[in-house]
C-alpha positions as CSV (number, residue, x, y, z in Angstrom):
1,M,0.0,0.0,0.0
2,N,1.4,3.4,-0.9
3,L,1.6,6.4,1.3
4,A,-1.2,8.3,-0.4
5,R,-3.7,5.5,0.2
6,I,-2.7,5.3,3.9
7,K,-3.1,9.0,4.3
8,H,-6.5,8.9,2.6
9,R,-7.7,6.0,4.8
10,I,-6.6,7.7,8.0
11,I,-7.1,11.4,7.3
12,T,-10.6,11.3,5.7
13,P,-12.4,9.6,8.6
14,I,-10.6,11.9,11.1
15,F,-11.7,14.9,9.0
16,I,-15.3,13.7,8.9
17,V,-15.4,13.2,12.7
18,L,-14.0,16.6,13.3
19,F,-16.4,18.2,10.9
20,M,-19.4,16.5,12.6
21,L,-18.2,17.7,16.0
22,F,-17.8,21.2,14.7
23,L,-21.4,21.1,13.3
24,T,-22.8,19.7,16.6
25,F,-21.1,22.3,18.8
26,N,-21.6,25.2,16.4
27,S,-25.4,24.5,16.0
28,H,-25.8,24.2,19.8
29,G,-24.0,27.6,20.2
30,E,-26.2,29.2,17.6
31,Q,-29.3,27.9,19.4
32,E,-28.2,29.3,22.7
33,K,-27.4,32.7,21.1
34,N,-31.1,33.0,20.1
35,L,-32.3,32.7,23.7
36,P,-32.6,35.4,26.4
37,K,-30.1,34.9,29.2
38,L,-29.9,35.4,33.0
39,I,-26.5,35.4,34.6
40,D,-26.3,35.3,38.4
41,L,-23.1,36.2,40.1
42,G,-22.7,35.3,43.7
43,A,-20.8,33.2,46.2
44,K,-21.3,30.3,48.6
45,G,-21.0,32.3,51.8
46,C,-23.6,34.9,50.7
47,L,-27.1,34.5,52.3
48,P,-29.1,36.1,49.5
49,C,-27.1,34.0,47.0
50,K,-28.1,30.8,49.0
51,L,-31.7,31.9,49.0
52,M,-31.6,32.4,45.2
53,K,-30.1,29.0,44.4
54,P,-33.4,27.1,44.4
55,I,-35.1,29.9,42.4
56,L,-32.4,29.7,39.7
57,K,-32.6,25.9,39.6
58,E,-36.4,26.2,39.1
59,L,-35.9,28.7,36.3
60,Q,-33.3,26.4,34.6
61,N,-35.8,23.5,34.7
62,E,-39.1,25.2,34.0
63,Y,-37.8,27.4,31.2
64,A,-35.2,25.1,29.5
65,G,-35.3,25.8,25.8
66,S,-36.5,29.4,26.2
67,L,-34.1,30.8,28.7
68,I,-30.4,30.3,29.5
69,V,-29.6,30.6,33.2
70,E,-25.9,30.7,34.2
71,V,-24.8,30.8,37.8
72,Y,-21.2,31.7,38.9
73,D,-19.4,31.8,42.2
74,I,-17.1,34.8,41.9
75,H,-15.1,33.8,44.9
76,E,-14.2,30.5,43.2
77,K,-13.8,32.2,39.8
78,P,-12.8,35.9,40.4
79,E,-12.0,36.4,36.7
80,I,-15.8,36.0,36.0
81,G,-16.5,38.8,38.5
82,R,-14.0,41.0,36.7
83,K,-15.4,40.1,33.3
84,Y,-18.9,41.3,34.3
85,N,-17.6,44.2,36.4
86,V,-19.4,42.9,39.6
87,R,-19.1,45.1,42.7
88,F,-21.7,43.5,44.9
89,I,-23.3,40.1,45.2
90,P,-25.6,38.7,44.2
91,T,-25.8,40.5,40.9
92,Q,-28.2,39.4,38.2
93,I,-27.6,40.4,34.6
94,F,-30.5,40.1,32.1
95,Y,-29.8,39.7,28.3
96,D,-32.0,39.6,25.3
97,R,-31.8,36.9,22.7
98,H,-29.1,38.9,20.8
99,G,-26.8,39.1,23.8
100,K,-27.6,42.8,24.6
101,E,-27.5,43.6,28.3
102,L,-31.0,44.8,29.3
103,Y,-30.8,45.3,33.1
104,R,-28.7,44.6,36.2
105,H,-30.0,44.0,39.7
106,I,-28.1,43.7,42.9
107,G,-29.4,41.6,45.8
108,F,-32.0,39.0,46.2
109,M,-34.6,38.6,43.5
110,S,-37.7,36.5,43.6
111,K,-38.7,34.2,40.7
112,K,-41.7,36.5,40.0
113,D,-39.5,39.6,39.9
114,I,-37.1,37.8,37.5
115,L,-40.0,36.8,35.2
116,N,-41.5,40.3,35.4
117,T,-38.2,41.9,34.5
118,F,-38.0,39.9,31.3
119,E,-41.6,40.8,30.6
120,R,-40.9,44.5,31.1
121,F,-38.5,44.2,28.2
122,G,-41.0,42.4,26.0
123,I,-39.6,38.9,26.6
124,I,-42.3,36.4,27.4
125,L,-40.8,33.1,28.5
126,K,-42.5,29.8,27.8
127,K,-42.4,27.0,30.3
128,T,-40.9,23.7,29.2
129,P,-43.6,21.0,29.0
130,Q,-43.1,18.7,32.0
131,K,-42.6,15.0,31.5
132,K,-45.2,12.9,33.3
């Protein structure tokens, strides 16, 4: 077997796998870009942050597919706090589906207040159908 055939048999399947991985991750990223986002920046030792944890989990579960919820501990990852210019915790940052920052809130925020904030900017979130 000559070298050209060996390269073809090895490189072609590797290229196909890499291309499929690229398409998979790229399409997932595109899908997420078209969703509104809530970023919560807090820390483990913060009482309001602890109180918000179950609310954020509920939002992640109830609105999966229509809202991205990201939660960061800025004591564990201080670079994230710097990236978002966080001065106090918890801080919630609201984004539209294009990634434009709409609003920032500092302190505890109820689930109702979070949903109302999105509605105030014309974003109506749809609950994910629950499996029975």
